Phi, psi and omega in degrees: 000115183270137179228131176244124178278142175276169185304321181290324176294319178297315181299316179299315180292319178300317179297318178297316178296318178295319178296322176300314182295317180297316178296321178298318178295315181297324183267000180067025183279136176245161178299122187285350180248014179128177184284127173267125186296318181234081187297325178297313180298317181298316180292318182289312179294324176298317178295321179292325176296319176298318178299321179297319177296316178301317179297317181299322183266355182068036182249137175294136177249118181265342182085340179041047179297131180095349180242090184288352180258003183290151171288141188294307184216115180058244178249019185244145170262148184238133173235136185227159176205160175266352183278124180306322182263018184300157180254158170281120182261120178244133180261153182308315182287349180302136184292130184303327184276357180277142176265130181246132179252130176270125178241131179241133176149188177189169175055035175091357179240119189227156178231117177279101191278334181164178181217164174204150171278132187308314183297334180282338185244006174279075184239146182307322183298338181262353184282111182201172178257349182044226184251007184265001173081012175212156181275144175195176174272114179258102187266120180292151183302325184292346178273339185288153177271153180294137180299330180303331177301321180295325181287336181273346181278119177285149173056051175294125184294146176270127179279149180293000000 
């Protein structure tokens, strides 16, 4: 499912991503899963990917700046990458009951490739370090369920 952000949506998301990075710097916070090569880009593109999910679902995106434990969009967590063949990356501490959506893209143009519940994909076959230098569950796109299924489910509960 392809989503294109308009200029005002991009600006709002860019500001949210920049604010996240500034707060991380002020608080001396480092990436808890390893070194991010381009943290500004990661925060900004991550925020824009979240905005794309919010737009697709018709959900307001606040960015939750300052709350690193907040759910990303509605009741969904968002993981993004710029790599076309990218995987959904799930970490051991990710809550099994959370739904994660893989978003691929950059610069305001995104593709919601699929989703999975964390507990369903925490499988040995996906446990690897790939090229990022740390272990996680790297879930291939072909294993993910279509995002449209989430849109067809009435009354998706909001997680606290």
